[in-house]
Gaussian input, Z-matrix of N, CA and C with variables (Angstrom, degrees):
# hf/3-21g

backbone

0 1
 N
 C     1     B1
 C     2     B2     1     A1
 N     3     B3     2     A2     1     D1
 C     4     B4     3     A3     2     D2
 C     5     B5     4     A4     3     D3
 N     6     B6     5     A5     4     D4
 C     7     B7     6     A6     5     D5
 C     8     B8     7     A7     6     D6
 N     9     B9     8     A8     7     D7
 C    10    B10     9     A9     8     D8
 C    11    B11    10    A10     9     D9
 N    12    B12    11    A11    10    D10
 C    13    B13    12    A12    11    D11
 C    14    B14    13    A13    12    D12
 N    15    B15    14    A14    13    D13
 C    16    B16    15    A15    14    D14
 C    17    B17    16    A16    15    D15
 N    18    B18    17    A17    16    D16
 C    19    B19    18    A18    17    D17
 C    20    B20    19    A19    18    D18
 N    21    B21    20    A20    19    D19
 C    22    B22    21    A21    20    D20
 C    23    B23    22    A22    21    D21
 N    24    B24    23    A23    22    D22
 C    25    B25    24    A24    23    D23
 C    26    B26    25    A25    24    D24
 N    27    B27    26    A26    25    D25
 C    28    B28    27    A27    26    D26
 C    29    B29    28    A28    27    D27
 N    30    B30    29    A29    28    D28
 C    31    B31    30    A30    29    D29
 C    32    B32    31    A31    30    D30
 N    33    B33    32    A32    31    D31
 C    34    B34    33    A33    32    D32
 C    35    B35    34    A34    33    D33
 N    36    B36    35    A35    34    D34
 C    37    B37    36    A36    35    D35
 C    38    B38    37    A37    36    D36
 N    39    B39    38    A38    37    D37
 C    40    B40    39    A39    38    D38
 C    41    B41    40    A40    39    D39
 N    42    B42    41    A41    40    D40
 C    43    B43    42    A42    41    D41
 C    44    B44    43    A43    42    D42
 N    45    B45    44    A44    43    D43
 C    46    B46    45    A45    44    D44
 C    47    B47    46    A46    45    D45
 N    48    B48    47    A47    46    D46
 C    49    B49    48    A48    47    D47
 C    50    B50    49    A49    48    D48
 N    51    B51    50    A50    49    D49
 C    52    B52    51    A51    50    D50
 C    53    B53    52    A52    51    D51
 N    54    B54    53    A53    52    D52
 C    55    B55    54    A54    53    D53
 C    56    B56    55    A55    54    D54
 N    57    B57    56    A56    55    D55
 C    58    B58    57    A57    56    D56
 C    59    B59    58    A58    57    D57
 N    60    B60    59    A59    58    D58
 C    61    B61    60    A60    59    D59
 C    62    B62    61    A61    60    D60
 N    63    B63    62    A62    61    D61
 C    64    B64    63    A63    62    D62
 C    65    B65    64    A64    63    D63
 N    66    B66    65    A65    64    D64
 C    67    B67    66    A66    65    D65
 C    68    B68    67    A67    66    D66
 N    69    B69    68    A68    67    D67
 C    70    B70    69    A69    68    D68
 C    71    B71    70    A70    69    D69
 N    72    B72    71    A71    70    D70
 C    73    B73    72    A72    71    D71
 C    74    B74    73    A73    72    D72
 N    75    B75    74    A74    73    D73
 C    76    B76    75    A75    74    D74
 C    77    B77    76    A76    75    D75
 N    78    B78    77    A77    76    D76
 C    79    B79    78    A78    77    D77
 C    80    B80    79    A79    78    D78
 N    81    B81    80    A80    79    D79
 C    82    B82    81    A81    80    D80
 C    83    B83    82    A82    81    D81
 N    84    B84    83    A83    82    D82
 C    85    B85    84    A84    83    D83
 C    86    B86    85    A85    84    D84
 N    87    B87    86    A86    85    D85
 C    88    B88    87    A87    86    D86
 C    89    B89    88    A88    87    D87
 N    90    B90    89    A89    88    D88
 C    91    B91    90    A90    89    D89
 C    92    B92    91    A91    90    D90
 N    93    B93    92    A92    91    D91
 C    94    B94    93    A93    92    D92
 C    95    B95    94    A94    93    D93
 N    96    B96    95    A95    94    D94
 C    97    B97    96    A96    95    D95
 C    98    B98    97    A97    96    D96
 N    99    B99    98    A98    97    D97
 C   100   B100    99    A99    98    D98
 C   101   B101   100   A100    99    D99
 N   102   B102   101   A101   100   D100
 C   103   B103   102   A102   101   D101
 C   104   B104   103   A103   102   D102
 N   105   B105   104   A104   103   D103
 C   106   B106   105   A105   104   D104
 C   107   B107   106   A106   105   D105
 N   108   B108   107   A107   106   D106
 C   109   B109   108   A108   107   D107
 C   110   B110   109   A109   108   D108
 N   111   B111   110   A110   109   D109
 C   112   B112   111   A111   110   D110
 C   113   B113   112   A112   111   D111
 N   114   B114   113   A113   112   D112
 C   115   B115   114   A114   113   D113
 C   116   B116   115   A115   114   D114
 N   117   B117   116   A116   115   D115
 C   118   B118   117   A117   116   D116
 C   119   B119   118   A118   117   D117
 N   120   B120   119   A119   118   D118
 C   121   B121   120   A120   119   D119
 C   122   B122   121   A121   120   D120
 N   123   B123   122   A122   121   D121
 C   124   B124   123   A123   122   D122
 C   125   B125   124   A124   123   D123
 N   126   B126   125   A125   124   D124
 C   127   B127   126   A126   125   D125
 C   128   B128   127   A127   126   D126
 N   129   B129   128   A128   127   D127
 C   130   B130   129   A129   128   D128
 C   131   B131   130   A130   129   D129
 N   132   B132   131   A131   130   D130
 C   133   B133   132   A132   131   D131
 C   134   B134   133   A133   132   D132
 N   135   B135   134   A134   133   D133
 C   136   B136   135   A135   134   D134
 C   137   B137   136   A136   135   D135
 N   138   B138   137   A137   136   D136
 C   139   B139   138   A138   137   D137
 C   140   B140   139   A139   138   D138
 N   141   B141   140   A140   139   D139
 C   142   B142   141   A141   140   D140
 C   143   B143   142   A142   141   D141
 N   144   B144   143   A143   142   D142
 C   145   B145   144   A144   143   D143
 C   146   B146   145   A145   144   D144
 N   147   B147   146   A146   145   D145
 C   148   B148   147   A147   146   D146
 C   149   B149   148   A148   147   D147
 N   150   B150   149   A149   148   D148
 C   151   B151   150   A150   149   D149
 C   152   B152   151   A151   150   D150
 N   153   B153   152   A152   151   D151
 C   154   B154   153   A153   152   D152
 C   155   B155   154   A154   153   D153
 N   156   B156   155   A155   154   D154
 C   157   B157   156   A156   155   D155
 C   158   B158   157   A157   156   D156
 N   159   B159   158   A158   157   D157
 C   160   B160   159   A159   158   D158
 C   161   B161   160   A160   159   D159
 N   162   B162   161   A161   160   D160
 C   163   B163   162   A162   161   D161
 C   164   B164   163   A163   162   D162
 N   165   B165   164   A164   163   D163
 C   166   B166   165   A165   164   D164
 C   167   B167   166   A166   165   D165
 N   168   B168   167   A167   166   D166
 C   169   B169   168   A168   167   D167
 C   170   B170   169   A169   168   D168
 N   171   B171   170   A170   169   D169
 C   172   B172   171   A171   170   D170
 C   173   B173   172   A172   171   D171
 N   174   B174   173   A173   172   D172
 C   175   B175   174   A174   173   D173
 C   176   B176   175   A175   174   D174
 N   177   B177   176   A176   175   D175
 C   178   B178   177   A177   176   D176
 C   179   B179   178   A178   177   D177
 N   180   B180   179   A179   178   D178
 C   181   B181   180   A180   179   D179
 C   182   B182   181   A181   180   D180
 N   183   B183   182   A182   181   D181
 C   184   B184   183   A183   182   D182
 C   185   B185   184   A184   183   D183
 N   186   B186   185   A185   184   D184
 C   187   B187   186   A186   185   D185
 C   188   B188   187   A187   186   D186
 N   189   B189   188   A188   187   D187
 C   190   B190   189   A189   188   D188
 C   191   B191   190   A190   189   D189
 N   192   B192   191   A191   190   D190
 C   193   B193   192   A192   191   D191
 C   194   B194   193   A193   192   D192
 N   195   B195   194   A194   193   D193
 C   196   B196   195   A195   194   D194
 C   197   B197   196   A196   195   D195
 N   198   B198   197   A197   196   D196
 C   199   B199   198   A198   197   D197
 C   200   B200   199   A199   198   D198
 N   201   B201   200   A200   199   D199
 C   202   B202   201   A201   200   D200
 C   203   B203   202   A202   201   D201
 N   204   B204   203   A203   202   D202
 C   205   B205   204   A204   203   D203
 C   206   B206   205   A205   204   D204
 N   207   B207   206   A206   205   D205
 C   208   B208   207   A207   206   D206
 C   209   B209   208   A208   207   D207
 N   210   B210   209   A209   208   D208
 C   211   B211   210   A210   209   D209
 C   212   B212   211   A211   210   D210
 N   213   B213   212   A212   211   D211
 C   214   B214   213   A213   212   D212
 C   215   B215   214   A214   213   D213
 N   216   B216   215   A215   214   D214
 C   217   B217   216   A216   215   D215
 C   218   B218   217   A217   216   D216
 N   219   B219   218   A218   217   D217
 C   220   B220   219   A219   218   D218
 C   221   B221   220   A220   219   D219

   B1=1.4732
   B2=1.4917
   B3=1.3012
   B4=1.4672
   B5=1.4947
   B6=1.3509
   B7=1.4584
   B8=1.4961
   B9=1.3122
   B10=1.4261
   B11=1.5460
   B12=1.3097
   B13=1.4791
   B14=1.5435
   B15=1.3460
   B16=1.4112
   B17=1.5240
   B18=1.3166
   B19=1.4198
   B20=1.4959
   B21=1.3346
   B22=1.4599
   B23=1.5241
   B24=1.3238
   B25=1.4386
   B26=1.4892
   B27=1.3628
   B28=1.4366
   B29=1.5136
   B30=1.3324
   B31=1.5038
   B32=1.4828
   B33=1.3224
   B34=1.4649
   B35=1.5319
   B36=1.2963
   B37=1.4506
   B38=1.4745
   B39=1.3266
   B40=1.4362
   B41=1.5125
   B42=1.2966
   B43=1.4898
   B44=1.5232
   B45=1.3365
   B46=1.4489
   B47=1.5576
   B48=1.3160
   B49=1.4728
   B50=1.5402
   B51=1.3469
   B52=1.4538
   B53=1.5153
   B54=1.2838
   B55=1.4799
   B56=1.5026
   B57=1.3109
   B58=1.4500
   B59=1.5362
   B60=1.2883
   B61=1.4721
   B62=1.5096
   B63=1.3527
   B64=1.4506
   B65=1.5279
   B66=1.3509
   B67=1.4749
   B68=1.5293
   B69=1.2542
   B70=1.4669
   B71=1.5443
   B72=1.3326
   B73=1.4776
   B74=1.5496
   B75=1.3267
   B76=1.4957
   B77=1.5616
   B78=1.3090
   B79=1.4885
   B80=1.5100
   B81=1.3019
   B82=1.4840
   B83=1.5168
   B84=1.3096
   B85=1.4587
   B86=1.5165
   B87=1.2904
   B88=1.4217
   B89=1.4914
   B90=1.3055
   B91=1.4953
   B92=1.4947
   B93=1.2811
   B94=1.4883
   B95=1.5010
   B96=1.3269
   B97=1.4738
   B98=1.4809
   B99=1.3646
   B100=1.4743
   B101=1.5284
   B102=1.3040
   B103=1.4948
   B104=1.4975
   B105=1.3220
   B106=1.4337
   B107=1.5792
   B108=1.3668
   B109=1.4735
   B110=1.5054
   B111=1.3413
   B112=1.4859
   B113=1.5122
   B114=1.2895
   B115=1.4945
   B116=1.5515
   B117=1.2922
   B118=1.4759
   B119=1.5277
   B120=1.3171
   B121=1.4796
   B122=1.5141
   B123=1.2970
   B124=1.4634
   B125=1.5690
   B126=1.2677
   B127=1.4982
   B128=1.5225
   B129=1.3452
   B130=1.4713
   B131=1.5038
   B132=1.2746
   B133=1.4540
   B134=1.5376
   B135=1.3196
   B136=1.4489
   B137=1.5658
   B138=1.3279
   B139=1.4598
   B140=1.5451
   B141=1.3379
   B142=1.4222
   B143=1.5339
   B144=1.3226
   B145=1.4137
   B146=1.5101
   B147=1.3435
   B148=1.4761
   B149=1.4866
   B150=1.2962
   B151=1.4724
   B152=1.5867
   B153=1.3027
   B154=1.4393
   B155=1.5461
   B156=1.3237
   B157=1.4997
   B158=1.5226
   B159=1.2881
   B160=1.4438
   B161=1.5043
   B162=1.3255
   B163=1.4297
   B164=1.5432
   B165=1.3291
   B166=1.4768
   B167=1.4719
   B168=1.3091
   B169=1.4662
   B170=1.5262
   B171=1.3672
   B172=1.4679
   B173=1.5397
   B174=1.3508
   B175=1.4712
   B176=1.5149
   B177=1.3175
   B178=1.4270
   B179=1.5600
   B180=1.3112
   B181=1.4696
   B182=1.5267
   B183=1.3210
   B184=1.4499
   B185=1.5330
   B186=1.3131
   B187=1.4372
   B188=1.5362
   B189=1.3076
   B190=1.4409
   B191=1.4787
   B192=1.3067
   B193=1.5055
   B194=1.5467
   B195=1.2982
   B196=1.4477
   B197=1.5468
   B198=1.3133
   B199=1.4825
   B200=1.5356
   B201=1.3296
   B202=1.4679
   B203=1.5239
   B204=1.2906
   B205=1.4257
   B206=1.5216
   B207=1.3019
   B208=1.4535
   B209=1.5375
   B210=1.2876
   B211=1.4847
   B212=1.4950
   B213=1.3223
   B214=1.4183
   B215=1.5091
   B216=1.3337
   B217=1.4565
   B218=1.5278
   B219=1.3318
   B220=1.4371
   B221=1.4741
   A1=108.95
   A2=115.51
   A3=120.94
   A4=107.32
   A5=116.25
   A6=121.40
   A7=110.07
   A8=117.32
   A9=122.00
   A10=110.16
   A11=114.78
   A12=118.84
   A13=106.94
   A14=115.61
   A15=119.47
   A16=109.87
   A17=118.51
   A18=124.04
   A19=112.08
   A20=116.47
   A21=118.96
   A22=112.85
   A23=115.82
   A24=121.66
   A25=108.47
   A26=119.14
   A27=120.18
   A28=109.59
   A29=115.38
   A30=121.44
   A31=105.96
   A32=116.38
   A33=120.87
   A34=110.06
   A35=115.77
   A36=122.06
   A37=109.74
   A38=117.00
   A39=120.30
   A40=109.92
   A41=114.17
   A42=121.15
   A43=109.11
   A44=114.64
   A45=118.90
   A46=106.13
   A47=113.11
   A48=119.79
   A49=108.39
   A50=113.31
   A51=120.35
   A52=110.49
   A53=116.07
   A54=121.60
   A55=111.87
   A56=117.76
   A57=120.44
   A58=109.67
   A59=114.57
   A60=119.82
   A61=108.05
   A62=113.66
   A63=121.86
   A64=110.75
   A65=114.74
   A66=118.23
   A67=109.39
   A68=114.76
   A69=124.13
   A70=109.64
   A71=115.34
   A72=120.04
   A73=109.46
   A74=116.15
   A75=119.65
   A76=106.15
   A77=115.09
   A78=120.41
   A79=108.58
   A80=116.90
   A81=123.13
   A82=105.62
   A83=116.22
   A84=121.79
   A85=111.21
   A86=116.51
   A87=123.11
   A88=108.61
   A89=118.69
   A90=122.83
   A91=109.75
   A92=116.02
   A93=122.85
   A94=108.93
   A95=115.73
   A96=121.96
   A97=109.77
   A98=114.68
   A99=117.31
   A100=107.30
   A101=115.65
   A102=119.86
   A103=107.51
   A104=115.58
   A105=119.36
   A106=108.86
   A107=113.24
   A108=120.19
   A109=105.08
   A110=115.38
   A111=116.56
   A112=111.40
   A113=115.58
   A114=121.51
   A115=106.94
   A116=114.69
   A117=121.23
   A118=108.00
   A119=115.52
   A120=122.30
   A121=108.94
   A122=114.90
   A123=116.58
   A124=107.49
   A125=114.09
   A126=119.61
   A127=110.48
   A128=114.93
   A129=119.37
   A130=107.29
   A131=115.89
   A132=122.14
   A133=111.40
   A134=113.87
   A135=117.41
   A136=108.98
   A137=114.49
   A138=119.34
   A139=109.38
   A140=115.65
   A141=118.96
   A142=108.06
   A143=115.65
   A144=120.97
   A145=107.98
   A146=113.94
   A147=120.00
   A148=111.52
   A149=114.61
   A150=125.58
   A151=111.30
   A152=115.67
   A153=122.74
   A154=113.59
   A155=116.72
   A156=120.55
   A157=110.06
   A158=118.04
   A159=121.33
   A160=113.99
   A161=117.22
   A162=122.68
   A163=109.23
   A164=116.58
   A165=119.11
   A166=109.00
   A167=116.85
   A168=122.93
   A169=109.01
   A170=114.92
   A171=118.92
   A172=104.98
   A173=114.45
   A174=118.16
   A175=109.79
   A176=116.05
   A177=120.66
   A178=110.02
   A179=116.55
   A180=120.14
   A181=107.86
   A182=115.08
   A183=121.43
   A184=108.79
   A185=116.81
   A186=121.11
   A187=108.39
   A188=117.86
   A189=122.29
   A190=110.52
   A191=116.35
   A192=119.21
   A193=108.22
   A194=111.87
   A195=117.10
   A196=108.86
   A197=114.20
   A198=117.91
   A199=109.89
   A200=116.57
   A201=118.24
   A202=112.92
   A203=116.82
   A204=120.38
   A205=112.06
   A206=115.96
   A207=122.18
   A208=110.08
   A209=118.36
   A210=119.41
   A211=110.44
   A212=114.87
   A213=120.83
   A214=108.82
   A215=118.69
   A216=122.59
   A217=108.26
   A218=113.95
   A219=120.33
   A220=112.62
   D1=126.48
   D2=175.53
   D3=-125.85
   D4=120.13
   D5=-177.29
   D6=-123.76
   D7=128.56
   D8=-177.47
   D9=-129.90
   D10=128.83
   D11=179.37
   D12=-127.59
   D13=130.97
   D14=178.48
   D15=-132.20
   D16=128.92
   D17=175.19
   D18=-122.98
   D19=118.68
   D20=-176.21
   D21=-111.35
   D22=122.32
   D23=179.49
   D24=-155.59
   D25=-160.65
   D26=175.33
   D27=-57.99
   D28=-34.94
   D29=173.01
   D30=-106.69
   D31=119.47
   D32=-178.14
   D33=-91.06
   D34=122.66
   D35=177.09
   D36=-119.44
   D37=121.17
   D38=177.49
   D39=-123.58
   D40=126.22
   D41=-178.82
   D42=-118.63
   D43=120.54
   D44=178.76
   D45=-123.25
   D46=118.49
   D47=-177.54
   D48=-124.29
   D49=122.23
   D50=-177.49
   D51=-126.31
   D52=124.40
   D53=175.26
   D54=-120.16
   D55=128.35
   D56=-179.82
   D57=-130.33
   D58=127.68
   D59=177.76
   D60=-117.86
   D61=123.41
   D62=-178.68
   D63=-110.73
   D64=-178.17
   D65=-177.47
   D66=-66.55
   D67=175.80
   D68=178.64
   D69=56.37
   D70=32.40
   D71=175.94
   D72=59.47
   D73=36.70
   D74=-178.12
   D75=-89.87
   D76=122.19
   D77=179.96
   D78=-115.85
   D79=124.10
   D80=179.59
   D81=-120.53
   D82=123.58
   D83=177.42
   D84=-121.83
   D85=123.52
   D86=178.82
   D87=-121.60
   D88=116.85
   D89=-177.47
   D90=-125.76
   D91=125.80
   D92=-177.89
   D93=-129.49
   D94=128.20
   D95=175.75
   D96=-128.39
   D97=127.02
   D98=-179.13
   D99=-129.03
   D100=125.23
   D101=173.63
   D102=-121.81
   D103=120.89
   D104=-176.69
   D105=-116.51
   D106=120.71
   D107=178.54
   D108=-153.24
   D109=-154.18
   D110=176.37
   D111=-57.69
   D112=-31.43
   D113=173.81
   D114=-115.76
   D115=126.31
   D116=-175.87
   D117=-93.93
   D118=120.05
   D119=176.97
   D120=-114.87
   D121=121.85
   D122=178.90
   D123=-123.92
   D124=126.79
   D125=177.74
   D126=-119.91
   D127=119.23
   D128=178.29
   D129=-121.75
   D130=117.25
   D131=-179.80
   D132=-127.67
   D133=123.36
   D134=-177.33
   D135=-124.94
   D136=129.54
   D137=177.93
   D138=-120.51
   D139=126.18
   D140=-178.25
   D141=-131.31
   D142=129.39
   D143=172.85
   D144=-122.28
   D145=114.47
   D146=-174.48
   D147=-121.93
   D148=174.73
   D149=-179.84
   D150=49.22
   D151=27.72
   D152=175.70
   D153=64.26
   D154=-9.23
   D155=-177.80
   D156=-133.85
   D157=-49.02
   D158=-176.91
   D159=-63.06
   D160=134.06
   D161=-179.13
   D162=-122.97
   D163=127.11
   D164=175.32
   D165=-126.00
   D166=137.40
   D167=178.86
   D168=-126.59
   D169=121.46
   D170=177.39
   D171=-123.55
   D172=123.35
   D173=178.18
   D174=-133.41
   D175=129.04
   D176=-176.10
   D177=-127.04
   D178=131.92
   D179=178.64
   D180=-125.78
   D181=126.87
   D182=-174.80
   D183=-126.26
   D184=131.86
   D185=176.68
   D186=-122.93
   D187=120.35
   D188=179.03
   D189=-119.02
   D190=127.25
   D191=179.11
   D192=-85.01
   D193=148.67
   D194=-177.77
   D195=-68.89
   D196=133.87
   D197=179.83
   D198=-78.43
   D199=147.55
   D200=178.58
   D201=-60.14
   D202=139.43
   D203=-178.20
   D204=-65.11
   D205=-37.55
   D206=-178.41
   D207=-125.94
   D208=80.00
   D209=-179.22
   D210=-63.20
   D211=142.33
   D212=-178.03
   D213=-106.73
   D214=123.82
   D215=179.63
   D216=-77.15
   D217=140.09
   D218=178.89
   D219=-119.44

């Protein structure tokens, strides 16, 4: 299953959701959320369950502030 949602406006929100199920009950989940505005919020979350038993969860959240368009040297 691959699901993609995109909403474009003054604030751009892009949602990309990917789910992959493989043999041996292997479930791989990759979830990415990006919101771009004056403040940029990026959420990348990856869930991987492998070897039918082992479970690994990696989740990263990044917030970047918009840089000034005309930085002033001091």
